C-alpha positions in Angstrom: 10.2 -39.6 -12.4 9.4 -37.5 -15.5 6.0 -39.2 -16.0 5.0 -38.2 -12.4 5.7 -34.5 -13.4 4.0 -34.7 -16.7 0.7 -35.9 -14.8 0.9 -33.5 -11.9 1.6 -30.2 -14.2 -1.9 -30.5 -16.0 -3.6 -31.2 -12.7 -1.8 -28.2 -10.9 -2.8 -25.9 -13.8 -6.4 -27.0 -13.8 -6.6 -26.5 -10.0 -5.3 -23.0 -10.2 -7.8 -22.1 -12.8 -10.7 -23.5 -11.0 -9.6 -21.9 -7.9 -9.5 -18.7 -9.5 -13.1 -18.9 -10.8 -14.3 -20.0 -7.3 -12.6 -17.6 -5.0 -12.5 -14.2 -7.1 -15.3 -11.9 -8.0 -15.2 -10.4 -11.4 -15.0 -6.7 -10.6 -16.2 -5.5 -14.0 -19.5 -7.2 -13.3 -22.0 -5.5 -11.1 -23.2 -7.4 -7.8 -26.7 -8.9 -8.2 -27.7 -6.9 -5.0 -26.7 -3.2 -4.8 -24.5 -1.8 -2.1 -27.5 0.0 -0.9 -29.8 -2.9 -0.7 -27.1 -5.0 1.0 -26.3 -2.5 3.6 -30.0 -2.1 4.4 -30.2 -5.9 4.8 -27.2 -5.7 7.2 -28.7 -3.1 9.3 -31.8 -5.2 9.7 -29.8 -8.1 10.6 -28.0 -6.1 13.5 -31.4 -4.9 14.7 -31.1 -2.7 17.7 -27.3 -3.1 17.8 -27.2 -0.5 15.1 -27.1 2.0 17.9 -23.7 1.0 19.0 -21.9 -0.1 15.9 -20.8 1.8 12.9 -19.6 0.3 9.5 -16.0 1.0 8.6 -15.8 -1.4 5.4 -17.9 -3.0 2.8 -16.6 -5.2 0.0 -17.7 -8.0 -2.4 -15.9 -11.1 -1.6 -15.9 -14.7 -3.4 -14.7 -16.4 -0.2 -15.4 -20.1 -0.3 -16.4 -20.3 3.3 -19.5 -18.2 2.8 -20.6 -20.5 -0.2 -20.7 -17.9 -2.8 -19.9 -14.2 -3.6 -21.4 -11.9 -1.0 -21.3 -8.3 0.3 -19.1 -8.4 3.6 -19.6 -5.5 6.0 -17.3 -4.8 8.9 -18.9 -3.1 11.9 -17.1 -1.9 15.0 -18.4 -0.8 18.3 -17.6 2.4 20.2 -17.7 0.6 23.6 -15.1 -1.1 25.5 -13.9 -3.8 25.1 -14.0 -3.1 21.4 -16.1 -5.3 19.6 -16.1 -6.5 15.8 -19.1 -7.8 13.9 -18.9 -9.1 10.3 -22.2 -9.1 8.6 -22.3 -11.2 5.3 -25.1 -10.6 3.1 -25.0 -13.3 0.3 -26.1 -12.6 -3.2 -29.1 -14.8 -2.5 -30.4 -12.6 0.2 -29.3 -14.5 3.4 -27.4 -12.9 6.1 -24.9 -14.1 8.5 -23.4 -12.3 11.7 -19.7 -13.4 12.8 -19.0 -11.7 16.3 -15.4 -11.5 17.1 -14.0 -9.9 20.3 -10.9 -7.6 19.5 -8.4 -7.2 22.2 
């Protein structure tokens, strides 16, 4: 029983350290793409929809589901039903739009 814990503890510690490096962005380090540049790319990705959406939040995230750290912008519509779009601008320049219906 003790051998199992002796083997699992280092494995768990390594997993925590590696996960911290993968999922978190170092806030002391500037992003490779400036906020201004990333916002411009997000607006280009929205295209003509920029007339009916406004940005309420921007942040750098290291979420694994996006493959790497990226700027994430939350846009909300002023129309009913309310619509929410998350625009992700990866640090390599690619953009993704995730539409979500808010109820």
